[in-house]
C-alpha positions, 0 to 999 in steps of 0.5 A: 491091224495086229492083235498085240503091239509091244510098246518099248520106250528106250534111252541109251539101252545098249546094256540090256536091249539085246536080251530084251528083244531076245525075250520078245523073239522067243514068245510062245504067242505065234500070231503076227505082232507088232513092235513099236519102239521110240528112241528118246535121244539115245547117244549110245549104240541103241540104234545099231542094235535095233538095226541088227535085230530088225531082220530077225524080228521081221522074219518071225512075223514081228512087224517093227516100227522105230521112230525117235529123235536126237538131242535132249530126251523128251521123257518116258511119258512122251516116248511111251505115248509116241510108241503107242500112237504109231502102233496099231495093235488091239492090245498093248504090251508094255516092255521096258528096254532093260527088262525081259519077258518070260516066253509065256508072257503075251499068251498069259496076259492076252488071255486075261485082257480078253476076259477083263477088257476094262483092266490094267493087267499086271503079273508077278515078277522077279528082280535082278539082282535077286537081293534088290528091293526084297520088301517091294517084290514080296509086297507086289507079288503077294497082294490079294485081288482085294488088296490090289485096290486097298493098297494102291495108296502106299509108297510102293506105288501102283499095285501092278507095277508098270513094267508088267502092264498089258491092256486093251487099247481102249484102256490107254485111250480112255486115260489119255496117255501118260503125262509128258512132263519129262524127267522127275514126273511119276507118269506111271503113278499118274496114269494108274490113278487116273485109270482107277478114278475113271472106273478102271479095273486092276488085275494081276496074272499070278505067274512070274512072267517078267525079269524086272531089272534094278539098276542106278540108271533107272528113270525111277530114281529121278523122281522126288519122293515129295512129288509122289507124296503129294500125288498119293495124298490127293488121290487118297483124299479124293477116293477115300477120305472124302467119304469118311466123316472122321478117322484115326491116324495110326502113328503118332510119330513123325510120319503120322504127323507129316500125314496130318499136316499134308491134309486139307483143312477139311480132312484135318478136322475129321481126325479124331485121334492118333493111335500108337503102341509107343507108351512115350507117345501115348503119355503125351496124350495130345498132339497140338498142331502149332502151324494151324492158322486157326486161333485155337490150335487143333488138339488131337488125342493120342491113344493106344492102338487097341482103343482106336476107332475105325476107320483108320489110316495106317502110316506105318510101313509093312514088314519092318517090325518082324511081324509085331505091327501086323499082329497088332493090326490082326488083333483088332479084327478089322476089315481092310478097305472098310475099316482101315487103309494103308498109306505108308 
């Protein structure tokens, strides 16, 4: 058994795989380790690149296990699960074939994982191209330890991003692996939420240890936003709203109303008000849910945000109003997690 197994799923990775494996080769971690890679039906030169690297990696005390299939791809979840099953490491270091590790990644995250055996360990990262996903990168790299838990319901997804995951094998085994539904399934988000639901911890090493590449061929782009929305709503209802007797929705506009309509009947009845800063919306005074099956349609008051009664579900995206929204929120002196949760 090795201490660390590097888990790489790959499909047509010829553009980036050489640099990815080079970043593994130069790791400062100097004990024997294992590379477990699953080739999910690649039709390019991925296998040739792997064959070229095998001798170099083995010479550096990196045991290489490669399996795969030809034909139709089975999906990222299947590829990751298979790569994990065929590996033997006590700790799992996930790496996408289009990304690159800094030379200290394994050392740094292994140290953290040994101290937090029940945690999914992430790290800070930088994007290539540099100007891609600026808001997302800023958000993910600047979350406080507390916000790793309170902001996991937003559209950004897991508060430690998948390409940076590192964990003890037992964390993976307890969750039961990734969803294998294939293309269009957000297997990372589903795994992350299951991990948290089962009492798993979330931790981020505050060093930039990953080059996280942004490109149009990424599997992320095959996932429909509606699918992610439904998963997020379900998780929020189970983890948060089930414990709140009533709450306010911050945003009387399109996103706030969509959020309300997505809730179960039980949680819709808990909404005591919408709040907003827009005077036009506030002057309407009430939101009438016309699609309700009840005889008397729900009528939800619309109030100024300064009058909002916590707890509050915030359906406004962060960092889009030149700081105006954030200042309004700070003015209420509320505690994140207890008095409000970000959803958008």
